[in-house]
C-alpha positions as CSV (number, residue, x, y, z in Angstrom):
1,M,-27.7,8.6,-32.2
2,G,-26.4,10.7,-35.1
3,N,-28.5,13.7,-33.8
4,L,-26.5,13.9,-30.5
5,H,-24.2,16.6,-32.0
6,L,-27.3,18.9,-32.4
7,I,-28.1,18.9,-28.7
8,K,-25.3,21.2,-27.6
9,E,-26.3,23.6,-30.3
10,V,-29.9,23.6,-29.1
11,L,-28.7,24.0,-25.4
12,S,-26.4,26.9,-26.3
13,R,-29.3,28.8,-27.8
14,E,-31.5,28.3,-24.7
15,V,-29.0,29.1,-21.9
16,G,-28.2,32.5,-20.5
17,G,-25.1,34.5,-21.3
18,P,-21.7,33.8,-22.8
19,S,-20.3,32.3,-19.7
20,E,-23.1,29.8,-19.5
21,R,-22.5,28.8,-23.1
22,V,-18.9,28.2,-22.3
23,L,-20.0,25.7,-19.7
24,I,-22.3,23.9,-22.1
25,N,-19.6,23.7,-24.7
26,Q,-17.4,21.8,-22.3
27,I,-19.8,18.9,-22.0
28,D,-20.0,15.8,-24.2
29,I,-23.1,13.7,-24.7
30,K,-23.0,10.1,-25.7
31,K,-25.6,7.3,-25.9
32,D,-25.0,3.9,-24.5
33,H,-28.0,1.7,-25.4
34,D,-31.0,3.2,-23.6
35,V,-28.9,5.6,-21.5
36,A,-27.6,9.1,-22.4
37,I,-24.4,10.0,-20.6
38,V,-23.6,13.7,-20.1
39,Y,-19.9,14.0,-19.6
40,C,-18.5,17.0,-17.7
41,P,-14.9,18.1,-17.4
42,N,-14.7,18.2,-13.6
43,V,-16.8,17.6,-10.5
44,F,-17.7,21.3,-10.0
45,T,-19.0,21.8,-13.5
46,L,-20.9,18.5,-13.2
47,A,-22.6,19.7,-10.0
48,Y,-23.5,23.1,-11.6
49,I,-24.8,21.6,-14.8
50,Q,-26.9,19.1,-13.0
51,R,-28.3,21.7,-10.6
52,K,-29.2,24.3,-13.2
53,Y,-29.7,22.6,-16.5
54,K,-30.6,19.0,-15.9
55,D,-34.3,19.5,-16.8
56,L,-33.4,21.4,-19.9
57,I,-30.9,18.7,-21.1
58,V,-33.4,15.9,-20.4
59,K,-36.2,17.8,-22.3
60,N,-33.9,18.5,-25.4
61,L,-32.6,14.9,-25.4
62,K,-36.1,13.5,-25.6
63,K,-37.0,16.1,-28.3
64,V,-33.9,15.5,-30.5
65,L,-33.8,11.7,-30.1
66,G,-37.6,11.3,-30.3
67,E,-37.7,8.9,-27.4
68,N,-37.7,8.7,-23.6
69,I,-34.2,8.0,-22.4
70,E,-32.5,7.7,-19.0
71,V,-30.0,10.5,-18.5
72,V,-26.9,10.1,-16.2
73,F,-24.1,12.5,-15.5
74,D,-20.4,11.5,-15.4
75,L,-16.9,12.9,-15.5
76,K,-14.9,13.0,-18.8
77,K,-12.1,10.6,-19.3
78,H,-9.1,12.9,-20.0
79,N,-6.2,12.4,-22.3
80,D,-2.6,13.4,-21.5
81,K,-3.0,17.0,-22.8
82,E,-6.2,17.5,-20.8
83,E,-4.9,15.9,-17.6
84,K,-3.5,19.0,-16.2
85,N,-7.0,20.4,-15.5
86,S,-8.7,17.0,-14.8
87,Y,-10.6,15.6,-11.9
88,Q,-10.5,11.8,-11.4
89,E,-13.5,10.0,-10.0
90,P,-12.6,8.6,-6.6
91,V,-13.9,5.1,-7.0
92,Q,-10.4,3.6,-6.8
93,M,-6.9,4.8,-6.6
94,V,-5.4,5.4,-10.1
95,L,-2.5,7.6,-11.0
96,P,-3.0,10.5,-13.4
97,S,-2.0,10.1,-17.0
98,Y,1.6,10.9,-17.8
99,S,4.4,10.0,-20.2
100,A,6.0,7.3,-18.2
101,S,9.6,6.4,-18.4
102,Q,10.8,2.8,-18.4
103,D,11.0,2.7,-14.6
104,G,7.3,3.6,-14.4
105,L,7.9,6.7,-12.2
106,N,5.9,9.9,-12.6
107,P,8.5,12.7,-12.7
108,R,6.0,15.2,-11.3
109,F,5.8,13.4,-8.0
110,T,8.7,14.6,-6.0
111,F,9.5,15.5,-2.4
112,D,9.5,19.2,-3.3
113,E,5.9,19.0,-4.5
114,F,4.8,17.0,-1.5
115,V,3.0,19.2,1.1
116,V,3.9,18.1,4.6
117,G,1.5,18.3,7.6
118,R,0.7,16.5,10.8
119,C,-1.3,13.9,8.8
120,N,1.7,12.7,6.7
121,A,4.9,13.9,8.5
122,F,5.9,10.4,9.6
123,A,5.4,9.0,6.1
124,Y,7.4,11.9,4.7
125,E,10.3,11.5,7.1
126,A,10.5,7.7,6.6
127,A,10.4,8.0,2.8
128,L,13.0,10.7,2.9
129,A,15.3,8.6,5.0
130,V,15.0,5.7,2.6
131,S,15.7,7.9,-0.4
132,E,18.8,9.6,1.2
133,E,20.4,6.7,3.0
134,M,19.2,3.5,1.2
135,L,20.2,1.6,4.4
136,N,17.1,-0.6,4.1
137,R,16.3,-0.1,7.7
138,Y,12.7,0.4,6.7
139,N,12.2,-2.6,4.5
140,P,9.7,-3.2,3.3
141,L,8.0,0.1,3.6
142,Y,4.2,0.0,3.4
143,F,1.9,3.1,3.1
144,Y,-1.9,2.9,3.3
145,S,-4.6,5.5,3.2
146,D,-7.9,6.4,1.6
147,I,-8.1,7.6,-2.0
148,G,-6.1,10.7,-3.0
149,L,-4.1,11.3,0.2
150,G,-0.6,11.0,-1.3
151,K,0.6,7.5,-0.8
152,S,1.5,7.0,-4.4
153,H,3.1,10.5,-4.6
154,I,5.4,9.8,-1.8
155,A,6.4,6.4,-3.2
156,H,7.3,7.9,-6.5
157,A,9.2,10.7,-4.7
158,I,11.5,8.1,-3.2
159,G,12.3,6.6,-6.6
160,N,12.8,10.0,-8.3
161,K,15.1,11.2,-5.6
162,I,17.2,8.0,-5.6
163,L,17.5,8.1,-9.4
164,K,18.6,11.8,-9.4
165,S,21.1,11.2,-6.6
166,S,22.5,8.0,-8.2
167,R,23.5,9.8,-11.5
168,S,26.7,11.0,-9.9
169,R,27.3,7.6,-8.2
170,N,26.6,4.0,-9.2
171,P,23.5,3.8,-11.3
172,V,20.4,2.5,-9.4
173,K,17.6,0.5,-11.1
174,V,14.1,1.4,-10.0
175,K,10.8,-0.2,-11.0
176,Y,7.3,1.0,-10.2
177,T,4.2,-1.0,-11.1
178,T,0.6,-1.5,-10.0
179,A,-0.8,-4.7,-8.6
180,N,-3.1,-5.0,-11.7
181,D,-0.2,-4.6,-14.1
182,F,2.0,-7.0,-12.1
183,A,-0.8,-9.6,-12.1
184,Q,-1.4,-9.2,-15.9
185,E,2.3,-9.5,-16.6
186,Y,2.5,-12.6,-14.5
187,V,-0.5,-14.2,-16.3
188,Y,0.9,-13.3,-19.7
189,S,4.3,-14.9,-18.8
190,V,2.6,-18.1,-17.7
191,R,0.5,-18.4,-20.9
192,N,3.5,-17.7,-23.1
193,N,6.0,-19.9,-21.4
194,A,8.0,-16.9,-20.2
195,I,7.8,-17.4,-16.5
196,D,11.6,-17.8,-16.1
197,R,12.2,-14.4,-17.8
198,F,9.4,-12.8,-15.6
199,K,11.1,-14.1,-12.4
200,K,14.6,-13.1,-13.5
201,N,13.3,-9.6,-14.5
202,Y,11.7,-8.9,-11.1
203,S,14.2,-10.7,-8.8
204,F,17.5,-9.5,-10.2
205,N,17.1,-6.3,-12.2
206,F,15.9,-3.8,-9.5
207,D,17.5,-2.1,-6.6
208,L,14.2,-0.4,-5.6
209,F,10.8,-2.0,-6.3
210,F,7.4,-0.3,-5.8
211,I,4.1,-2.1,-6.2
212,D,0.9,0.1,-5.8
213,D,-2.6,-0.9,-4.8
214,V,-1.7,-4.3,-3.4
215,H,-5.2,-4.9,-2.1
216,L,-6.2,-5.6,-5.7
217,L,-4.2,-8.8,-5.5
218,K,-7.0,-10.4,-3.4
219,N,-8.2,-13.8,-4.7
220,K,-5.2,-14.0,-7.1
221,E,-3.5,-16.9,-5.2
222,K,-0.8,-17.8,-7.7
223,T,0.1,-14.2,-8.3
224,Q,0.4,-13.7,-4.5
225,M,2.7,-16.7,-4.3
226,E,4.9,-15.4,-7.0
227,L,5.1,-12.0,-5.4
228,C,6.1,-13.6,-2.1
229,C,9.1,-15.3,-3.9
230,I,10.1,-12.0,-5.5
231,I,9.9,-10.1,-2.2
232,D,12.1,-12.7,-0.5
233,E,14.6,-12.7,-3.3
234,L,14.9,-8.9,-3.4
235,M,15.1,-8.5,0.3
236,N,17.7,-11.3,0.7
237,R,19.8,-9.4,-1.8
238,G,19.4,-6.2,0.3
239,K,17.1,-4.4,-2.2
240,Q,14.4,-1.9,-1.0
241,V,10.7,-2.8,-1.5
242,V,7.8,-0.4,-1.1
243,F,4.1,-1.2,-1.1
244,S,0.9,0.9,-1.0
245,G,-2.7,0.0,-0.5
246,F,-6.1,1.1,0.8
247,H,-5.9,-0.9,4.0
248,A,-3.5,-2.0,6.7
249,P,-2.0,-5.4,5.8
250,S,-4.0,-7.2,8.5
251,S,-7.3,-5.8,7.1
252,I,-6.8,-7.1,3.5
253,Q,-9.3,-10.0,2.9
254,N,-8.6,-13.0,0.7
255,M,-4.8,-12.4,0.9
256,D,-2.3,-15.1,1.6
257,K,-1.1,-15.0,5.3
258,G,2.5,-15.2,4.2
259,L,2.2,-12.2,1.9
260,K,0.3,-10.2,4.6
261,S,3.1,-11.1,7.0
262,R,5.7,-9.8,4.5
263,F,3.8,-6.5,4.1
264,S,3.8,-6.1,7.9
265,S,7.4,-7.1,8.5
266,G,8.9,-3.6,8.0
267,L,7.5,-0.2,8.6
268,V,3.7,0.2,8.1
269,I,2.5,3.8,7.9
270,D,-1.1,5.1,7.9
271,I,-1.5,8.5,6.0
272,K,-4.4,10.4,7.5
273,R,-6.7,13.0,6.0
274,P,-5.1,16.4,5.9
275,D,-6.2,18.9,8.7
276,K,-7.3,22.4,7.8
277,D,-3.7,23.9,8.0
278,T,-2.3,21.3,5.7
279,R,-5.2,21.7,3.3
280,A,-4.5,25.5,3.2
281,K,-0.8,24.7,2.3
282,I,-1.9,22.3,-0.4
283,V,-4.2,25.0,-1.9
284,A,-1.5,27.6,-1.8
285,K,1.1,25.2,-3.3
286,K,-1.2,24.2,-6.2
287,A,-2.1,27.8,-7.0
288,E,1.5,28.8,-7.0
289,N,2.5,26.0,-9.3
290,E,-0.3,26.8,-11.7
291,G,0.2,30.6,-11.6
292,I,-3.2,31.2,-10.1
293,V,-3.5,34.1,-7.7
294,L,-5.8,33.3,-4.8
295,G,-6.6,35.7,-2.0
296,P,-6.4,34.6,1.6
297,D,-10.2,34.5,1.9
298,V,-10.4,32.1,-1.1
299,V,-7.6,29.9,0.4
300,E,-9.5,29.9,3.7
301,F,-12.8,29.0,2.0
302,L,-11.4,26.1,0.0
303,S,-9.4,24.6,2.9
304,E,-12.4,24.9,5.2
305,N,-15.0,23.3,2.9
306,I,-13.2,20.7,0.8
307,K,-12.1,17.9,3.2
308,N,-12.3,14.6,1.4
309,N,-8.9,14.3,-0.3
310,I,-6.0,16.2,-1.9
311,R,-7.2,15.7,-5.5
312,E,-10.5,17.5,-4.8
313,L,-8.6,20.4,-3.3
314,E,-6.2,20.6,-6.3
315,S,-9.1,20.2,-8.7
316,A,-10.9,23.1,-7.0
317,V,-7.9,25.4,-7.5
318,L,-7.7,24.4,-11.2
319,T,-11.4,24.8,-11.7
320,I,-11.5,28.3,-10.2
321,G,-8.5,29.4,-12.2
322,A,-10.0,28.0,-15.5
323,M,-13.5,29.3,-14.9
324,S,-12.2,32.7,-14.0
325,S,-10.4,32.8,-17.3
326,L,-13.3,31.5,-19.3
327,M,-15.9,33.7,-17.7
328,K,-13.6,36.8,-17.7
329,R,-14.2,37.2,-14.0
330,D,-11.7,38.0,-11.2
331,I,-11.1,35.2,-8.6
332,T,-13.1,36.3,-5.7
333,L,-14.8,34.7,-2.7
334,E,-18.1,35.2,-4.5
335,L,-16.9,33.2,-7.5
336,A,-15.6,30.4,-5.3
337,H,-18.9,30.2,-3.5
338,E,-20.7,30.1,-6.9
339,L,-18.6,27.3,-8.3
340,L,-18.5,25.2,-5.1
341,E,-22.1,25.8,-3.9
342,G,-23.5,22.4,-4.8
343,T,-20.4,20.5,-3.6
344,I,-20.5,22.3,-0.2
345,E,-24.2,21.8,0.3
346,K,-23.9,18.1,-0.5
347,E,-21.0,17.7,2.0
348,H,-22.9,19.3,4.8
349,R,-26.1,17.4,4.1
350,V,-25.0,13.9,3.1
351,N,-24.4,11.7,6.1
352,I,-24.8,8.0,6.9
353,P,-28.5,8.2,7.9
354,F,-29.3,10.3,4.8
355,I,-27.6,7.8,2.5
356,Q,-29.3,4.8,4.2
357,N,-32.7,6.4,3.7
358,I,-32.0,7.2,0.0
359,V,-30.7,3.7,-0.8
360,A,-33.5,2.0,1.1
361,K,-36.2,4.0,-0.6
362,N,-34.6,3.3,-4.0
363,F,-34.7,-0.4,-3.5
364,G,-38.1,-0.5,-1.8
365,L,-36.8,-1.3,1.6
366,S,-36.7,0.4,5.0
367,K,-33.7,1.7,6.8
368,E,-34.3,-1.0,9.4
369,D,-33.9,-3.6,6.6
370,L,-30.4,-2.3,5.7
371,V,-29.2,-2.6,9.3
372,S,-30.9,-5.9,10.0
373,P,-29.1,-9.3,10.2
374,S,-30.8,-10.4,7.0
375,R,-28.6,-12.1,4.4
376,K,-31.2,-12.2,1.6
377,R,-29.9,-11.0,-1.7
378,K,-32.6,-8.3,-1.9
379,V,-31.2,-6.8,1.3
380,V,-27.5,-7.6,1.0
381,Y,-27.0,-5.9,-2.4
382,P,-28.6,-2.6,-1.4
383,R,-26.7,-2.7,2.0
384,Q,-23.4,-3.2,0.2
385,I,-24.2,-0.2,-2.1
386,A,-25.1,1.9,0.9
387,I,-21.9,1.0,2.6
388,F,-20.0,1.9,-0.5
389,L,-21.7,5.3,-0.8
390,C,-21.1,6.0,2.9
391,R,-17.4,5.5,2.4
392,R,-17.4,7.7,-0.6
393,Y,-19.5,10.6,0.6
394,T,-18.7,10.8,4.3
395,R,-15.5,11.1,6.3
396,E,-16.6,8.6,8.9
397,S,-14.2,5.8,9.8
398,L,-14.8,2.2,8.8
399,S,-15.6,1.4,12.5
400,T,-18.3,4.1,12.6
401,I,-19.8,2.8,9.3
402,A,-19.8,-0.7,10.7
403,E,-21.6,0.4,13.8
404,S,-24.2,2.3,11.8
405,F,-25.0,-0.9,9.8
406,S,-24.7,-3.3,12.8
407,R,-21.8,-5.0,11.1
408,R,-18.2,-6.1,11.9
409,H,-15.3,-4.1,10.5
410,S,-14.3,-7.1,8.2
411,S,-17.9,-7.1,6.8
412,I,-17.6,-3.5,5.8
413,I,-14.3,-4.1,4.0
414,H,-15.8,-7.1,2.2
415,S,-18.7,-5.0,1.0
416,L,-16.5,-2.2,-0.3
417,E,-14.4,-4.7,-2.2
418,V,-17.4,-6.5,-3.7
419,I,-19.0,-3.3,-4.9
420,D,-15.6,-1.9,-6.2
421,T,-15.2,-5.0,-8.3
422,S,-18.8,-5.3,-9.4
423,Y,-18.9,-1.6,-10.4
424,K,-16.2,-2.2,-13.1
425,A,-17.5,-5.5,-14.4
426,N,-21.3,-5.3,-14.1
427,L,-23.3,-2.8,-16.1
428,K,-26.4,-3.2,-13.9
429,V,-24.4,-2.5,-10.7
430,R,-22.8,0.5,-12.3
431,R,-26.2,2.0,-13.4
432,D,-27.7,1.4,-9.9
433,I,-24.8,3.2,-8.3
434,D,-24.5,6.0,-10.9
435,F,-28.2,6.7,-10.4
436,L,-27.8,7.0,-6.6
437,I,-24.6,9.1,-7.1
438,E,-26.6,11.4,-9.4
439,R,-29.2,11.8,-6.7
440,L,-26.6,12.5,-4.0
441,D,-24.7,15.0,-6.2
442,V,-27.6,17.3,-6.9
443,S,-28.4,20.0,-4.4
444,K,-32.1,19.0,-3.9
445,I,-33.2,15.4,-3.7
């Protein structure tokens, strides 16, 4: 394990020119039991390193460590200083690191920074109305969307605008929290006989209350009950409540009916994936903010080929800007093609049948097994992983995925939630999924 620091030196001597050595210097290699993890700074560098240097890395790891070892590729966990140029893995929705104020708001998330298009215009107008009028006519306000489409951004924008406006009027108290933090705070208060303080804090101290990722409260019955009481108290006192989650309230499984009813009792807004025009606006906005000059052909190329979510678009802009500087090359369409080659090939090739075949083969099954009615563990587990990967790698709707696996919509949601939870808690599940992700990320499988 102590020899790991030598591997980058060996790799640097064996790769091509200076620009390639810059890429190698950006990776970190760590050992976790019998697995070596190669950490890359962003998804584009990860794809490039995997495609071009995977065999070389594996060979040198075995040589330096003197043993056969499994090698996986992953994204670096960034600290606050690095976050500006980071890419976050889209396994579940998490906010980027930032220096949070007491209210929990991210000051970077404002209406001025929110790019409006057909996909999110309704959400923008509703949020703006709440922030400007505070008439509580949209109360509660519930946003839901896939990962990285701006639901948290727009919720923070409401709070930031209200706080800014209230400085010249009566002070307004705002609180943002995540479902996980709320649940942990509740459990802590119960264990430390501080439940009365917890209730008073949430029921009386805030004019505007945000809670993010509410789908993560599933199976937390007592926490759900406590949140119901807090919502009722806040709304009875005329306070504004805002929620966000991955699913429409009616689609959240293992959630108290009363709480789902409260989520649905106000305005529920689905934020869609951005269309090409909106993606082009996002690319141009990010480039302008970062001082990166992109030609119209590069903007067109990015908006045409990166469709999954806003974070990937913004990460692409940052990556092109950073790599242009590191490699001493002008930002051209050729450079964009080079950096995004593996990502674009993967997006065009990876579809539901492709993923089904890869997963089935990996677990010694047939594609027909995955879509069969079988409820045997040896079939259910691979099927759930395949559903998870279809959701991650394709832009197909849950209904289309359900049809492809001969399953109901609710069964697909259950599978996603099971794997999402297991990935974080179970090392074997994480290794199984990471291995398949590695295979799906490389250009040739």
